[in-house]
C-alpha positions in Angstrom: 146.8 67.0 15.4 143.4 67.8 14.2 141.9 65.7 16.9 144.1 67.2 19.7 143.3 70.8 18.7 139.5 70.2 18.6 139.5 69.3 22.4 141.3 72.5 23.6 138.2 74.8 23.6 136.2 72.2 25.7 138.9 72.2 28.4 139.0 76.0 28.6 135.2 76.1 29.0 135.3 73.7 31.9 138.1 75.7 33.5 135.9 78.8 33.2 132.9 77.1 34.8 135.0 75.9 37.7 136.4 79.4 38.2 133.0 80.9 38.3 131.8 78.3 40.8 134.8 79.0 43.0 134.1 82.8 42.9 130.4 82.2 43.7 131.3 80.0 46.7 133.8 82.6 47.9 131.2 85.4 47.6 128.7 83.2 49.5 131.1 82.8 52.3 131.8 86.5 52.4 128.1 87.3 52.5 127.5 84.7 55.2 130.3 86.0 57.2 128.9 89.6 56.8 125.5 88.5 57.9 126.9 86.6 60.9 128.9 89.6 62.0 125.9 92.0 61.6 125.0 94.0 64.7 122.2 92.4 66.7 118.8 94.0 66.6 118.4 96.2 69.7 115.1 95.6 71.5 113.9 97.8 74.4 111.3 96.3 76.7 109.5 99.4 78.0 106.8 99.5 80.7 105.9 99.3 84.3 105.9 96.4 86.8 104.6 94.0 84.1 107.9 94.6 82.3 110.3 94.8 85.2 108.7 92.0 87.5 109.6 91.5 91.1 112.7 89.8 92.5 110.7 86.6 93.0 109.6 86.4 89.3 111.4 86.2 86.0 109.2 88.6 83.9 108.2 87.8 80.3 111.7 88.9 79.2 113.3 85.5 79.9 110.8 83.3 77.9 110.9 85.9 75.1 114.7 85.8 75.0 114.6 82.0 74.9 112.1 82.1 72.0 114.3 84.5 70.0 117.4 82.4 70.6 115.7 79.2 69.5 114.7 81.1 66.3 118.4 82.0 65.8 117.6 85.7 66.1 120.5 88.0 66.9 119.0 90.4 69.4 120.2 92.6 72.2 117.8 93.7 74.9 118.7 97.3 75.9 117.7 99.7 78.7 119.1 101.5 81.7 118.1 98.7 84.2 119.3 95.1 84.6 117.5 94.1 87.9 114.0 93.3 88.9 112.1 95.2 91.5 113.9 95.0 94.8 116.6 92.6 93.5 117.9 90.5 90.7 115.6 87.9 89.0 115.7 84.3 90.4 117.5 83.1 87.2 119.9 85.3 85.3 120.6 83.2 82.1 119.2 85.8 79.7 119.9 89.4 78.6 118.8 91.4 81.7 118.7 94.9 80.2 115.3 96.5 80.1 113.4 99.7 80.7 110.6 98.4 83.0 109.9 100.6 86.1 107.7 99.2 88.8 104.7 101.4 89.7 105.5 104.1 87.1 102.9 106.0 85.1 103.3 106.9 81.5 104.1 110.5 82.4 106.9 109.4 84.7 108.3 107.3 81.9 108.1 110.4 79.6 110.3 112.4 81.9 113.3 110.1 81.4 112.6 108.6 78.0 114.6 111.1 75.9 117.8 110.1 77.7 117.1 106.4 77.7 116.2 106.4 74.0 119.3 108.5 73.0 121.6 106.2 75.0 120.1 102.8 74.0 119.1 103.7 70.4 116.6 100.8 70.1 115.6 99.4 66.8 112.4 97.9 68.2 110.5 98.9 71.4 108.0 96.7 73.2 105.5 99.0 75.0 103.2 97.7 77.8 102.0 100.9 79.6 98.8 102.4 81.0 97.6 100.1 83.8 99.4 102.0 86.6 98.0 105.2 85.2 94.4 104.0 85.6 95.1 102.6 89.0 96.4 105.9 90.2 93.4 107.8 88.9 94.7 108.9 85.5 92.0 109.2 82.8 92.0 107.1 79.7 92.2 110.1 77.5 95.3 111.6 79.2 97.0 108.1 79.2 96.5 107.7 75.5 97.8 111.2 74.8 101.0 110.4 76.8 101.4 107.0 75.0 101.4 108.9 71.8 104.1 111.2 73.2 106.1 108.1 74.1 106.1 107.0 70.4 107.0 110.6 69.3 110.1 110.6 71.6 111.2 107.2 70.4 111.0 108.4 66.8 113.0 111.5 67.6 115.9 109.3 68.8 115.5 106.9 65.8 113.1 107.8 63.0 113.1 104.2 61.8 112.2 102.7 65.1 109.6 99.9 65.1 107.1 99.8 67.9 105.1 96.8 69.3 102.3 98.5 71.2 100.4 96.2 73.7 96.7 96.2 74.6 97.4 95.6 78.3 96.7 92.5 80.3 93.6 92.5 82.5 93.8 93.7 86.1 91.6 93.2 89.1 92.3 96.7 90.2 90.8 98.5 87.2 88.8 97.9 84.0 91.1 98.3 81.0 88.6 97.8 78.2 88.3 101.5 77.3 92.1 101.9 77.4 92.7 98.9 75.1 90.1 100.2 72.6 91.9 103.5 72.6 95.3 101.9 72.2 94.0 100.1 69.0 93.0 103.5 67.6 96.3 105.1 68.6 98.3 102.4 66.9 96.3 102.9 63.7 96.8 106.6 63.9 100.5 106.5 64.6 101.4 103.8 62.1 103.5 104.8 59.0 105.8 103.1 56.5 109.0 104.4 58.0 108.3 103.6 61.7 105.6 101.0 61.8 103.4 100.2 64.8 102.4 96.6 65.4 99.4 96.2 67.7 99.8 93.3 70.1 96.7 91.9 71.9 98.0 90.9 75.4 94.4 91.0 76.8 92.5 88.2 75.2 92.9 84.8 76.7 94.7 86.2 79.8 92.8 85.5 83.1 93.3 85.5 86.8 94.9 82.0 86.7 97.8 83.7 84.9 98.4 86.2 87.8 99.7 85.6 91.3 98.0 88.7 92.8 95.4 89.7 90.4 97.7 92.3 88.8 101.1 90.7 88.0 101.7 87.6 85.8 102.9 84.4 87.2 104.9 81.8 85.2 102.0 81.0 82.9 101.2 84.7 82.4 104.8 85.5 81.6 104.9 82.8 79.0 101.6 84.1 77.4 103.0 87.6 77.2 106.3 86.4 75.7 104.4 84.4 73.0 102.3 87.4 72.0 105.4 89.6 71.7 107.1 86.9 69.7 104.2 86.6 67.3 104.3 90.4 66.9 108.0 90.3 66.1 107.4 87.6 63.6 104.8 89.8 61.9 107.4 92.6 61.8 110.2 90.4 60.4 107.8 88.9 57.8 106.9 92.3 56.5 103.5 92.6 58.1 103.9 96.2 59.4 100.4 97.5 59.3 98.1 97.8 62.3 95.1 97.3 60.1 95.0 93.6 61.1 92.0 93.5 63.5 93.0 92.6 67.0 91.1 89.9 68.9 87.7 91.2 70.0 87.4 92.4 73.5 84.5 91.3 75.7 81.8 93.9 76.2 81.6 95.2 79.8 78.1 95.1 81.4 76.3 98.3 82.0 76.4 98.9 85.7 74.3 101.3 87.8 75.7 102.4 91.2 73.7 101.0 94.1 75.8 101.4 97.3 79.4 101.7 98.5 80.5 101.7 102.1 83.8 102.9 103.6 83.9 100.1 106.1 85.8 102.0 108.8 85.8 105.6 107.6 83.7 108.6 106.9 81.3 109.3 104.0 82.9 110.7 100.8 82.0 111.4 97.2 84.1 109.6 94.5 83.5 110.1 90.8 80.0 111.4 91.5 79.0 108.3 93.6 78.3 108.8 97.3 80.1 106.4 99.6 78.6 105.8 103.0 80.6 105.8 106.2 81.2 103.1 108.8 77.9 104.0 110.5 75.8 103.2 107.5 72.5 101.6 108.3 71.6 98.1 107.0 75.2 97.0 107.2 76.9 94.7 109.7 80.5 93.4 110.0 82.3 91.3 112.5 85.7 92.8 111.6 87.9 94.7 114.1 88.1 98.4 113.0 91.6 99.8 112.6 93.5 102.5 110.7 97.1 102.7 109.5 97.6 106.2 108.1 101.4 106.0 107.8 101.8 102.9 105.6 102.4 103.9 101.9 100.0 102.2 99.4 101.2 100.0 96.6 100.1 100.8 94.0 99.7 104.4 94.9 96.3 106.0 94.3 94.4 109.2 94.7 93.9 110.7 98.1 90.2 109.7 98.4 90.8 106.0 97.7 93.9 106.1 99.9 92.0 107.4 102.9 89.4 104.7 102.4 91.9 101.9 102.0 93.9 102.8 105.0 91.0 102.5 107.4 89.6 99.0 107.5 88.1 96.1 109.3 90.2 93.1 110.0 89.4 89.4 110.6 90.4 85.9 109.6 86.7 85.1 108.7 84.9 88.2 107.7 81.1 88.2 107.7 79.8 91.4 106.0 76.1 91.8 105.4 74.0 94.4 103.6 70.3 94.2 104.3 67.1 95.5 102.7 68.6 95.0 99.2 66.0 95.1 96.4 65.7 91.9 94.3 67.8 92.0 91.2 71.2 91.3 89.6 74.3 92.9 91.2 78.0 93.0 90.7 80.1 93.3 93.9 83.6 94.7 94.4 85.6 94.7 97.6 88.8 96.5 98.5 91.4 94.4 100.4 94.9 95.4 101.5 97.8 94.4 103.7 99.5 97.0 105.9 102.3 94.8 107.3 105.0 92.6 105.8 104.5 88.9 105.9 107.0 86.6 104.3 104.6 83.7 104.4 101.2 85.2 103.9 98.2 82.9 104.1 95.9 83.0 101.0 92.2 83.7 101.6 89.1 83.1 99.7 85.8 85.0 99.2 82.3 83.7 99.3 79.2 85.6 98.1 75.8 84.4 99.4 77.6 81.3 100.6 79.1 80.5 97.1 82.8 80.6 96.5 83.6 83.5 94.1 87.4 83.7 94.3 90.1 81.6 96.0 93.8 81.7 96.7 94.0 85.5 97.0 97.4 86.5 98.3 98.6 89.9 99.3 102.2 89.4 100.0 103.8 92.9 100.3 103.3 95.6 102.9 101.0 98.3 101.6 99.7 96.0 98.7 96.0 96.5 98.0 93.6 95.1 95.4 90.1 95.8 94.2 88.5 92.3 94.0 85.6 91.5 91.7 83.3 92.0 90.1 81.4 89.0 91.5 77.9 88.6 90.2 75.0 87.7 92.5 71.2 87.4 92.1 69.3 88.8 95.1 65.9 87.4 96.1 66.0 87.5 99.9 66.9 91.1 100.5 70.2 90.2 102.3 73.6 90.3 100.6 76.3 88.4 102.5 80.1 88.5 101.8 82.4 86.3 103.8 86.2 85.4 103.7 88.1 82.4 105.0 91.8 81.8 105.4 94.4 84.4 106.1 94.1 87.5 108.3 92.9 90.2 105.9 91.9 93.8 105.9 88.8 94.8 104.1 88.4 98.6 103.4 85.4 99.1 101.2 82.6 97.4 99.3 80.9 98.6 96.1 77.6 97.2 94.9 76.4 97.9 91.3 73.1 96.9 89.7 73.4 95.2 86.3 69.7 94.4 85.4 69.5 94.3 81.6 66.0 95.6 81.4 66.6 98.6 83.6 66.4 101.9 81.5 69.6 103.9 81.6 67.7 107.0 82.8 66.1 105.2 85.7 68.1 105.5 88.9 68.4 102.5 91.2 66.2 103.0 94.2 68.3 103.4 97.3 67.4 101.1 100.2 64.9 102.1 102.7 67.3 102.4 105.6 66.3 100.4 108.5 68.6 100.4 111.5 69.9 96.9 112.3 67.9 95.2 115.0 71.1 93.7 116.5 74.4 95.3 117.3 77.3 94.0 115.3 79.7 92.0 117.4 83.3 92.9 116.6 85.7 90.0 117.3 89.0 91.3 118.6 91.6 90.4 116.1 95.3 91.4 116.3 96.3 94.6 114.7 99.7 94.2 112.9 102.4 96.9 113.1 101.1 100.3 112.2 104.3 101.3 110.6 105.7 98.7 108.2 107.8 98.1 105.2 106.5 99.6 102.0 108.2 99.4 98.6 110.3 102.5 98.0 109.2 105.0 95.4 110.8 103.9 92.2 113.5 106.3 91.0 116.7 106.0 89.2 118.2 109.1 90.7 119.5 109.0 94.3 118.2 111.7 96.5 120.9 114.2 97.6 120.2 116.4 100.7 121.9 119.6 101.4 121.6 120.0 105.1 123.6 123.2 105.7 122.1 126.7 105.5 125.2 128.1 103.7 127.5 127.0 100.9 130.4 126.7 103.3 129.2 123.3 104.4 129.0 120.5 101.8 127.4 117.1 102.3 129.9 114.6 100.8 127.7 111.6 101.4 126.0 110.1 98.4 123.0 107.9 99.2 123.3 104.3 98.0 120.2 103.3 95.9 120.8 99.6 96.0 121.9 97.0 98.6 125.6 97.4 99.4 127.9 94.4 99.5 128.8 93.3 103.1 132.4 93.3 104.3 133.9 89.9 104.9 137.2 90.9 106.4 138.0 92.2 109.9 137.7 96.0 109.7 140.4 98.3 110.8 139.7 100.4 114.0 137.4 103.3 113.1 138.9 106.7 113.1 136.8 109.8 113.7 135.5 111.6 110.6 138.5 113.4 108.9 136.9 116.8 109.5 135.7 116.1 113.0 137.1 118.1 115.9 135.4 116.2 118.8 132.9 113.5 119.6 129.7 115.0 120.8 127.8 111.9 122.0 127.8 108.2 121.5 125.1 106.0 122.9 124.9 102.2 123.3 121.2 102.0 122.4 120.5 98.6 124.0 123.3 98.2 126.6 125.6 99.6 129.3 128.1 102.5 129.3 131.3 101.4 127.6 134.5 102.7 125.9 135.1 102.1 122.2 138.2 103.4 120.4 139.1 105.4 123.5 135.8 107.3 123.3 133.2 107.2 126.1 129.8 105.7 125.2 126.7 106.4 127.3 124.2 103.6 128.2 120.7 103.0 127.0 119.5 105.1 130.0 121.3 108.2 128.7 119.7 111.6 129.3 118.1 113.6 126.5 117.6 110.5 124.3 114.5 108.6 123.4 113.7 105.6 121.2 110.6 103.6 120.4 112.7 100.4 119.8 112.4 97.3 121.9 115.6 96.5 123.8 117.1 93.0 123.5 120.5 91.3 123.6 121.8 88.3 121.7 125.2 87.5 123.3 125.5 84.1 121.5 125.5 85.2 117.9 129.0 85.5 116.3 129.5 88.8 114.4 130.3 89.0 110.7 132.8 90.6 110.3 134.5 90.0 113.7 135.5 93.0 115.7 137.0 94.0 119.0 135.4 93.0 122.3 134.0 96.4 123.3 132.4 96.9 119.9 131.1 93.3 119.9 129.3 93.9 123.2 127.8 97.1 122.0 126.5 95.6 118.8 125.0 92.5 120.4 122.6 94.6 122.6 120.3 96.7 120.5 116.8 98.1 120.0 114.5 96.6 117.4 111.6 98.1 115.5 109.9 98.1 112.1 110.0 101.9 112.0 112.6 103.3 114.4 112.2 106.8 115.8 115.3 107.9 117.7 115.8 111.4 119.0 118.5 113.4 120.8 117.3 116.6 122.5 119.2 119.7 123.8 121.6 119.5 120.9 123.4 122.9 120.3 123.0 124.4 116.9 125.7 123.4 114.5 126.9 120.9 111.9 127.3 117.2 112.9 128.4 113.9 111.3 126.3 110.8 112.3 127.2 107.1 112.3 124.8 104.3 113.1 125.4 100.7 113.9 122.9 98.2 112.6 123.0 94.4 112.7 121.0 91.2 112.1 121.1 88.5 114.7 119.1 85.8 112.8 119.3 84.2 109.4 116.5 85.5 107.2 116.7 84.6 103.5 113.8 86.9 102.7 114.9 89.9 104.7 113.6 93.3 103.5 115.9 96.3 102.9 115.5 99.4 105.0 116.3 103.1 104.7 117.4 105.8 107.1 116.1 109.3 107.3 117.8 112.1 109.2 115.8 115.2 110.0 113.1 113.8 107.7 115.4 113.5 104.7 116.5 110.1 103.3 120.2 109.7 103.6 120.6 106.0 102.7 118.3 103.4 101.2 118.4 99.8 100.1 120.3 98.8 103.2 120.3 95.0 103.3 121.7 92.8 106.1 120.9 89.3 105.1 123.1 86.9 107.2 123.0 86.0 110.9 125.5 88.2 112.7 125.9 90.7 109.8 126.6 94.2 111.0 127.5 97.6 109.5 128.6 101.0 110.6 126.4 103.2 108.5 127.3 106.8 107.6 128.8 109.3 108.0 125.8 111.5 107.2 126.2 115.3 107.7 123.4 117.3 109.1 122.9 120.9 110.4 120.9 121.2 113.7 119.1 124.5 114.4 116.1 123.4 116.5 117.8 121.6 119.3 116.8 118.1 118.3 118.4 115.5 116.2 115.8 113.0 114.8 116.7 109.7 113.1 114.1 107.3 111.7 114.1 104.1 109.7 111.5 102.6 107.3 111.3 99.1 105.9 112.7 95.8 107.3 113.1 94.9 110.9 116.5 96.3 111.7 118.4 96.1 115.0 120.1 99.4 115.9 123.0 99.1 118.3 124.7 102.4 118.6 124.8 106.0 117.4 127.8 108.3 117.2 127.4 112.0 116.8 130.5 114.0 115.9 130.7 117.8 116.0 132.0 119.4 112.8 133.6 122.8 113.4 135.3 124.2 110.4 137.3 127.3 111.0 134.7 129.4 109.3 132.1 128.3 111.8 132.8 129.7 115.3 130.4 127.5 117.3 131.9 126.8 120.8 132.5 123.2 121.9 129.1 121.9 123.0 128.6 120.9 126.6 126.9 117.9 127.8 123.1 118.4 128.2 122.1 119.4 131.6 118.3 119.4 131.2 116.0 116.9 132.8 116.3 113.6 131.1 113.5 112.8 128.6 113.8 109.1 129.1 115.6 107.3 131.8 114.6 103.8 130.9 113.9 101.8 127.8 110.5 102.8 126.6 107.9 100.1 126.1 107.4 99.6 122.4 104.1 99.5 120.6 102.2 96.4 121.6 101.5 95.5 118.0 105.1 95.4 116.9 106.4 91.8 116.5 110.0 91.2 117.7 112.0 88.1 116.8 113.6 86.6 119.9 117.3 86.1 119.8 117.3 82.4 120.1 114.8 81.7 117.4 114.6 81.9 113.6 112.2 84.7 112.8 108.8 83.7 111.5 106.1 85.6 109.6 103.7 88.1 111.0 101.4 86.2 113.3 98.5 84.9 111.3 95.4 83.5 113.0 94.6 79.9 112.2 91.5 79.3 110.2 88.4 79.9 112.3 85.7 77.2 112.3 82.5 79.1 112.0 80.1 77.7 114.7 76.5 76.8 113.7 74.0 79.6 113.7 71.6 77.5 115.8 72.2 76.6 119.5 75.9 76.1 119.9 77.1 72.5 120.2 80.3 71.4 121.9 83.0 69.7 119.9 82.8 65.9 119.9 85.9 65.4 121.9 84.8 67.8 124.7 81.3 66.6 125.8 79.3 68.3 128.5 79.8 66.9 132.0 77.2 64.3 133.1 73.8 65.6 134.0 72.9 65.8 137.7 72.9 68.3 140.5 76.6 68.8 141.6 77.6 70.1 145.0 77.7 73.9 145.2 81.0 75.2 143.8 81.9 71.9 142.1 83.7 72.2 138.7 83.7 69.9 135.7 86.5 69.8 133.2 85.2 71.5 130.0 88.1 71.6 127.6 91.9 72.4 127.4 93.9 73.2 124.3 97.7 72.7 123.7 98.0 76.1 121.8 101.2 75.2 119.9 101.3 71.4 119.9 99.5 68.1 119.5 96.7 66.6 121.5 97.9 64.9 124.7 96.7 63.9 128.2 97.6 66.0 131.3 96.5 65.0 134.8 94.1 62.5 133.3 92.3 65.1 131.2 92.3 65.0 127.4 93.9 68.1 125.9 93.1 69.0 122.3 95.8 70.0 119.8 96.4 73.3 118.0 94.1 72.3 115.3 91.1 72.1 117.7 87.8 73.3 116.3 85.8 76.3 117.8 89.1 78.0 118.7 91.3 80.7 117.2 94.5 82.4 118.1 96.5 85.2 116.5 99.8 83.9 118.0 102.7 82.7 116.0 103.3 79.0 116.7 106.8 78.0 117.8 108.6 75.3 119.8 111.7 75.4 121.9 112.5 71.9 123.2 116.1 72.8 124.3 115.4 75.4 127.0 115.0 73.8 130.5 111.8 74.7 132.3 111.9 76.6 135.6 110.4 75.1 137.7 110.9 71.6 136.3 107.7 69.6 135.7 106.5 66.3 134.4 107.0 65.3 130.8 103.4 65.9 129.7 103.4 69.4 131.1 106.9 70.0 129.7 105.8 68.9 126.2 102.8 71.3 126.3 104.7 74.3 127.7 107.7 74.0 125.3 105.4 74.4 122.2 103.5 77.7 122.3 102.2 80.7 120.4 103.9 84.1 120.6 102.6 87.6 120.3 102.6 91.1 121.9 98.8 91.2 122.1 97.4 87.7 122.2 93.8 86.9 121.4 92.6 83.4 122.2 88.9 82.8 121.4 86.7 79.8 122.1 83.3 79.7 120.5 80.2 77.4 120.6 80.1 77.5 124.4 76.9 76.9 126.4 75.8 79.7 128.7 77.2 79.5 132.2 80.1 80.3 134.4 83.7 79.0 133.8 87.0 79.2 135.5 90.0 79.8 133.2 93.7 79.0 133.5 96.4 79.8 131.0 100.1 78.7 130.8 102.7 81.3 130.0 106.4 81.1 129.6 109.5 82.7 128.1 112.3 80.8 126.4 114.9 83.5 126.3 116.7 85.8 128.8 115.6 89.3 128.6 116.7 91.6 131.5 114.6 94.4 130.0 111.4 92.3 129.7 108.2 94.3 130.3 105.3 93.0 132.4 102.1 91.9 130.7 98.4 91.8 131.7 95.5 89.5 130.9 92.0 90.4 130.0 89.0 88.0 130.0 86.1 89.0 127.9 87.4 92.5 127.9 87.8 92.8 131.6 91.3 93.0 133.3 91.8 90.0 135.5 95.6 90.2 136.2 98.4 92.7 135.6 102.1 93.1 136.3 102.9 89.6 135.3 106.7 89.3 134.7 108.6 86.4 133.2 112.1 87.4 132.3 114.4 84.4 132.7 114.8 81.7 130.0 112.6 78.8 130.9 110.4 80.6 133.4 106.7 79.5 133.2 103.5 79.9 135.2 100.0 78.5 135.3 98.0 81.7 135.6 94.4 81.9 137.0 91.8 80.8 137.8 89.7 83.7 136.5 85.9 83.5 136.5 84.0 84.3 133.3 80.3 84.2 132.6 79.5 83.2 129.0 76.2 84.5 127.5 77.0 84.8 123.8 78.7 81.5 123.2 82.2 83.0 123.0 85.1 83.3 125.5 87.9 85.7 124.7 91.3 85.8 126.5 93.7 88.6 125.6 97.1 89.9 126.7 98.7 93.3 126.6 102.3 94.4 127.2 105.4 92.2 126.7 106.1 89.7 124.0 105.0 86.5 125.6 104.5 82.8 124.8 101.2 81.2 125.7 101.3 77.4 125.8 97.9 76.1 127.0 94.5 77.1 128.1 92.3 75.1 130.5 88.6 75.9 131.0 86.5 74.4 133.8 82.8 74.7 134.0 81.3 75.9 137.3 78.4 73.6 137.6 76.7 75.6 140.4 77.3 78.9 141.9 80.7 78.5 143.6 83.2 81.0 144.8 84.4 83.4 142.2 87.8 83.0 140.5 90.5 85.4 141.4 93.6 86.7 139.8 96.1 84.4 141.1 98.4 81.5 140.0 99.7 78.3 141.4 
């Protein structure tokens, strides 16, 4: 008994220990469950295009999301947007929410931030802002003030918000050193214990290899940005909340003294106290073709002085720009380049300074995109500064040259050059000018524009513009009724075809009175429509007018309210098609319209408008849309006593399809569209006496009979080397030859007239353009007879005639090829070469050139005429 009772307390103690352990385990499970169920940390990525990224790039947000998930962090990206610029990101396996706005300045962010912050309630905000401000002419001081206001607004929504504030990545458009130094000071000033500011150095170690255009990060750049954000978040989560940690040191900028700046195709102007010279500046030569595009918006936007300079430019595939009489010394050079037309497959170009490569693989891929390249350093000892480019067709707008001699006192001005007029006249090589009205990125805005077209409140515009691409219908549509409040059809026009009847309503033909268009008329009767529709509507849709920037006008329109419908379609498959927008009477009524599949069509509208000037004007911008038909319905509410309008009786404005601008490319119905024509790389001939290519030797020496000819060279413009009539033809990669035409082959269309297999192979592969320029260089002085092969590989009953110029002189006009397979050997035309170069150009219709033959006139023979055989 004694022994038994002595063991009882030990058992009770063990039971107590077990019970305590069970309770602790249960408590641990409850705590773990509570932690697991805790709300994720809400992170707002806030910024401009660096944060949003384009539809072709992922942005830093994806690699950052992956880093956080690998670290088992429970986070939620927040913001009002979930798409990239102009579309979704290529991969969508991460949290897409963000507050990045392409091309926005800090003040534009401020205007919307109170609502965004109140809705999203972020715990942490990642701010990368300020670059766009500087690019658009904002001062560093104002930008820093507005960044401080951003932090204040975030704190008003959440007093405990934590901010990671970035020193921005480098940019080739502007110097950001001063901004980044100010951002470091701002972070230290704004930091406090409740709402800490973590300074994140995104600048150091980031270089041009991390950017795809000198401004925006590529994959490597996005990864670098994500890693820096991740390191900043780690500091925050580890309790390091002070900005007193010194950021990585920034490189010192050299002290530069303004020397010269030239507006390469514009007038003199003063910018920031520095005087820019105009295109007629002395001691300056260029081989570029001068051109201006005053209608294309710039991306990024900038102040009016720089915008005017950028929009007037010189264009070439191999620029040679020279400044003479330059004092010996050390210089930094900047150059402004831009693209004013869309090119889905732009060719990169490189820059050389004094014959040395300074930058390569430069790509300007979007319409309106511009960049300030440099600085490139050069030591001058020979008085002549030469800048050259190679590769793609590029526009150069301006050049800046700054002196950076270290021993030059800051109060000693750089001596201006003693201007000596050039002893030779610059030779401008004719280079194609792309479309003068092209796609430009829409102004970023989250709020769709709403127009109120009526002068009184009795008329209400019920249409809401669509800010993003609209899904396409896949089913067969029901017959279209008139607008519910329409009393009568006023007019309907088949923009590219004949008069017809649709839904019982009469449609006028493309030759209708009081109607004009700048579009190019074409038909594609082979393409199936998606969705399918009735036969009459199908015929109307398949014949259309095409343009980058349509301008369609109806005149003699009685005053009153109208509802407008517009038929648009795409007759080729284009995976990179650009969206377009529609403007009515100058107001945008719908944007982000995207037709991306071959045969896709839509009936757009209705858009309400009030006409009080007798003219109805409809325009488009962006993309290359086909417009097939327009319907105009008269709206006559009982409160509006306008009589039923009568048909216009005035003299027709246009009785035929107008000839479009010669620089506007049009994709032919039977072919996949290709990029904007880009001239092949020009082989720069020697500066000494020109030497013929190896494969095209000079004819044997001797005294030929008067009028005798010797085969000089022939080039298969769109194909490989071959032999025709016993003569060796060079291929499209021949040296001492350039073309602006777009290469293409059509081996399925029979030729008319038929010919031998060698000629057929040459003709079927061609280059295509509205305004061809074929140049041969390195030619000995003398007289030559020139032939060119032209053909069309599609039926076009509205085809326009074209003309040919040789060395700037008209040699033949009124040439018309309008049936599929038609071809002609044009010429011979006599040319006298004195400067080593022969230029052949066309003007007028879209035409295919297949081959050029040049024969040397050995002695004075009969002159060539404008004929063909």
